[in-house]
C-alpha positions as CSV (number, residue, x, y, z in Angstrom):
1,M,18.6,-6.9,-35.1
2,S,17.7,-4.1,-36.1
3,S,14.1,-4.4,-38.0
4,F,15.4,-2.5,-41.2
5,D,18.7,-4.9,-41.6
6,T,19.1,-5.8,-45.0
7,S,22.4,-7.4,-44.9
8,H,20.7,-10.7,-45.2
9,E,21.2,-12.7,-48.6
10,T,16.7,-12.6,-50.1
11,Q,17.8,-13.4,-53.5
12,R,17.6,-17.4,-52.8
13,F,14.5,-19.7,-53.5
14,T,16.7,-22.4,-53.7
15,L,16.6,-24.8,-50.5
16,T,20.3,-25.8,-49.1
17,G,20.8,-29.4,-47.7
18,R,20.0,-27.8,-43.9
19,E,17.3,-26.2,-45.5
20,G,15.8,-29.1,-47.5
21,R,15.8,-31.8,-44.4
22,V,13.9,-29.0,-42.2
23,V,11.2,-28.9,-44.6
24,G,11.3,-32.4,-45.4
25,G,11.5,-33.4,-42.1
26,A,8.4,-30.9,-41.2
27,S,6.9,-32.4,-44.2
28,V,7.6,-36.3,-42.6
29,L,6.2,-35.4,-39.4
30,M,2.7,-33.6,-41.3
31,A,1.9,-36.0,-43.2
32,I,2.3,-38.3,-40.0
33,N,-0.5,-35.8,-38.4
34,V,-3.2,-36.2,-41.1
35,A,-3.2,-40.2,-40.9
36,L,-3.4,-39.9,-37.3
37,M,-6.3,-37.5,-37.3
38,Y,-8.1,-40.3,-40.2
39,A,-7.3,-42.8,-38.1
40,F,-8.2,-41.2,-35.0
41,I,-12.3,-40.8,-36.6
42,A,-13.5,-44.4,-35.3
43,T,-11.9,-44.3,-32.5
44,P,-13.4,-42.8,-29.2
45,L,-11.2,-40.1,-29.6
46,A,-12.8,-38.1,-31.7
47,A,-15.4,-37.5,-29.0
48,V,-12.5,-35.1,-27.4
49,N,-13.2,-32.0,-28.3
50,D,-17.4,-32.2,-27.8
51,Y,-16.2,-33.3,-24.2
52,L,-13.2,-29.9,-23.5
53,F,-15.4,-27.7,-25.6
54,G,-19.1,-28.7,-24.3
55,I,-17.5,-27.8,-21.0
56,A,-16.4,-24.3,-22.5
57,P,-14.1,-23.5,-24.9
58,I,-11.5,-21.6,-23.3
59,V,-11.2,-25.4,-21.9
60,G,-10.4,-27.0,-24.4
61,L,-8.1,-23.9,-26.0
62,I,-6.7,-24.5,-22.1
63,V,-5.9,-29.0,-22.9
64,Y,-4.8,-28.0,-26.3
65,G,-2.8,-25.3,-25.6
66,L,-1.0,-27.2,-22.2
67,A,-0.3,-29.9,-24.8
68,I,0.8,-28.4,-27.6
69,M,3.6,-26.1,-25.3
70,G,4.3,-29.2,-23.4
71,G,5.0,-31.3,-26.2
72,E,7.6,-28.8,-27.7
73,L,9.5,-28.2,-24.0
74,I,9.8,-32.2,-24.1
75,A,10.6,-32.7,-27.2
76,E,13.3,-29.4,-27.6
77,R,14.4,-31.0,-24.4
78,G,14.8,-34.4,-25.7
79,V,16.8,-33.1,-28.9
80,K,19.2,-30.5,-26.6
81,A,20.2,-32.8,-24.2
82,G,20.5,-35.8,-27.2
83,D,18.2,-37.5,-25.3
84,M,15.8,-39.3,-28.1
85,G,14.1,-40.7,-25.9
86,T,12.2,-37.7,-24.3
87,A,12.5,-36.1,-27.8
88,F,10.4,-38.9,-29.0
89,A,7.7,-39.1,-26.4
90,G,8.0,-34.4,-26.7
91,M,6.8,-35.9,-30.7
92,V,4.4,-38.0,-29.5
93,I,2.1,-35.8,-27.6
94,L,2.3,-33.2,-30.3
95,Q,1.0,-35.3,-32.8
96,F,-1.4,-36.7,-30.5
97,A,-2.6,-33.4,-29.7
98,F,-3.4,-32.1,-33.3
99,G,-4.1,-36.0,-34.7
100,V,-6.8,-35.9,-31.8
101,F,-8.1,-32.3,-32.2
102,G,-7.9,-32.9,-36.0
103,A,-9.7,-36.3,-35.3
104,G,-13.0,-34.4,-33.3
105,V,-13.5,-31.7,-36.3
106,L,-12.7,-34.3,-39.3
107,R,-15.6,-36.6,-37.7
108,F,-18.9,-34.2,-38.7
109,A,-17.9,-34.7,-42.8
110,P,-19.8,-37.4,-44.1
111,A,-17.5,-40.7,-44.5
112,D,-17.2,-40.5,-48.0
113,T,-15.9,-36.7,-48.1
114,Q,-13.1,-36.8,-45.0
115,L,-10.4,-37.6,-47.3
116,T,-10.8,-35.3,-50.2
117,I,-11.3,-32.9,-47.0
118,L,-8.2,-33.8,-45.6
119,G,-6.2,-33.2,-49.7
120,L,-8.3,-30.0,-49.8
121,T,-7.0,-29.1,-46.4
122,A,-3.7,-30.3,-46.8
123,V,-3.7,-27.9,-50.5
124,I,-4.5,-24.7,-48.7
125,T,-3.0,-25.2,-45.8
126,A,0.8,-25.6,-48.7
127,L,-0.4,-22.6,-50.9
128,M,-0.4,-20.8,-47.2
129,T,2.9,-22.1,-46.6
130,A,4.8,-21.3,-50.1
131,L,3.6,-17.7,-49.8
132,I,4.1,-17.1,-46.5
133,T,7.9,-19.0,-47.8
134,G,8.3,-16.6,-50.8
135,Y,7.3,-12.9,-48.1
136,V,10.3,-14.1,-45.9
137,Y,12.9,-15.5,-48.2
138,A,12.3,-12.3,-50.6
139,R,12.5,-9.8,-47.7
140,S,15.5,-8.8,-46.5
141,Q,15.0,-8.3,-43.2
142,T,14.3,-9.5,-39.1
143,F,10.8,-11.5,-38.9
144,E,12.1,-12.1,-35.0
145,H,8.7,-9.5,-34.8
146,W,6.6,-11.6,-35.9
147,G,7.4,-14.4,-33.0
148,R,6.6,-11.6,-30.6
149,F,3.3,-10.7,-32.4
150,A,2.1,-14.1,-32.8
151,N,2.4,-14.8,-28.6
152,F,0.7,-11.6,-28.5
153,A,-1.8,-13.4,-30.9
154,F,-2.2,-16.2,-28.9
155,L,-2.8,-14.3,-25.5
156,G,-5.6,-12.3,-27.3
157,G,-6.9,-15.2,-28.5
158,A,-7.4,-17.1,-25.5
159,G,-8.6,-14.1,-23.7
160,V,-11.5,-12.9,-26.5
161,V,-12.1,-16.9,-26.3
162,L,-12.6,-16.3,-21.9
163,V,-14.9,-13.7,-22.4
164,G,-16.6,-15.5,-25.3
165,S,-17.2,-18.5,-23.0
166,F,-18.7,-17.0,-20.4
167,V,-20.4,-14.1,-21.6
168,L,-20.3,-12.5,-25.0
169,P,-20.5,-15.9,-27.3
170,A,-20.2,-14.1,-30.6
171,L,-16.8,-13.2,-29.3
172,L,-15.3,-16.8,-29.7
173,F,-14.6,-16.6,-33.8
174,V,-12.8,-13.5,-32.9
175,G,-10.9,-16.0,-30.4
176,F,-10.6,-18.5,-33.4
177,A,-9.3,-16.5,-36.0
178,L,-6.5,-13.9,-33.8
179,I,-5.6,-17.9,-32.9
180,F,-5.4,-19.2,-36.6
181,L,-3.5,-15.1,-36.7
182,G,-1.2,-16.6,-34.0
183,F,0.0,-19.5,-36.2
184,L,0.5,-17.8,-39.3
185,L,2.5,-15.7,-37.7
186,R,4.5,-18.1,-35.7
187,L,5.4,-20.4,-39.3
188,G,6.5,-16.9,-40.5
189,Y,8.6,-16.2,-38.2
190,E,10.1,-20.5,-38.1
191,V,10.7,-20.2,-42.0
192,W,12.9,-16.8,-40.8
193,Q,14.6,-18.5,-38.5
194,V,15.6,-21.8,-40.7
195,R,16.2,-18.9,-43.6
196,D,18.9,-16.5,-41.3
197,N,19.8,-19.0,-38.1
198,R,21.7,-21.3,-40.4
199,D,23.9,-22.7,-37.0
200,A,21.2,-24.0,-35.1
201,S,19.5,-26.9,-34.6
202,T,18.2,-28.9,-37.7
203,A,15.9,-30.5,-35.2
204,L,14.9,-28.0,-33.4
205,Q,13.8,-26.1,-36.3
206,T,11.5,-29.0,-37.8
207,I,10.0,-29.4,-34.7
208,G,9.2,-25.4,-34.5
209,V,8.0,-25.6,-38.8
210,Y,6.3,-28.4,-38.5
211,I,4.3,-27.1,-35.0
212,A,3.5,-23.8,-36.9
213,V,2.1,-25.6,-40.0
214,A,0.2,-28.1,-38.1
215,G,-1.5,-25.0,-36.4
216,V,-2.1,-23.5,-39.5
217,F,-4.0,-27.1,-41.0
218,V,-6.3,-27.6,-39.0
219,H,-8.2,-24.0,-38.8
220,V,-8.1,-24.2,-42.2
221,L,-9.3,-27.6,-41.6
222,Q,-12.1,-25.9,-39.8
223,L,-12.6,-23.4,-42.1
224,V,-12.9,-26.2,-44.9
225,M,-15.3,-28.6,-42.8
226,R,-17.5,-24.7,-43.2
227,Y,-17.8,-24.8,-46.2
228,V,-18.4,-28.2,-46.8
229,A,-21.2,-27.5,-44.5
230,S,-22.9,-24.8,-45.9
231,Q,-23.0,-26.7,-49.2
232,E,-25.3,-29.1,-48.6
């Protein structure tokens, strides 16, 4: 399909029942994840980030990257096979990975500001999601290339983090930015999948949108944390 294809109907901003189920399902999964982040702060799991990234930033990136990819593959395999046990196991891995990472970031905030930070992060993430969704629905073209660009951004970010871990620490922020860009592009790709692939599995699309939104959320969370710290 050409990136200049204009055969799609795009001047429609109301959700169909299928699209509503995808958005609703992803929202519920994200709400559970936010609750887990907050709950994990009071547990030893909140120190996992310190251990992994303390070894080397690339180690933390690899561990969380494998957990997210593994959880997604297991969940999708379960859905395709009609095995809800396997699908649930994959979702548990995803929820756990994002929850532990988020708790590790949030635990450095004063206790009386943690809920405010989570709320502000949720609002910013929702606005970014709305902007990307609006852009995708307003453009009569395919966004399949965004999926490819997202993969390039993830791989490039991992490469930069690897160099930054052992050679030039100043590059770590660049790696962070590339991975953040990867999740934003992945979100646009997943929204396009929901828009145009109307015969695809609702459950699979829900998983895809949830992972992209969760990835954006944890990166925005780190930015909000930096901002709050700068105001103290």
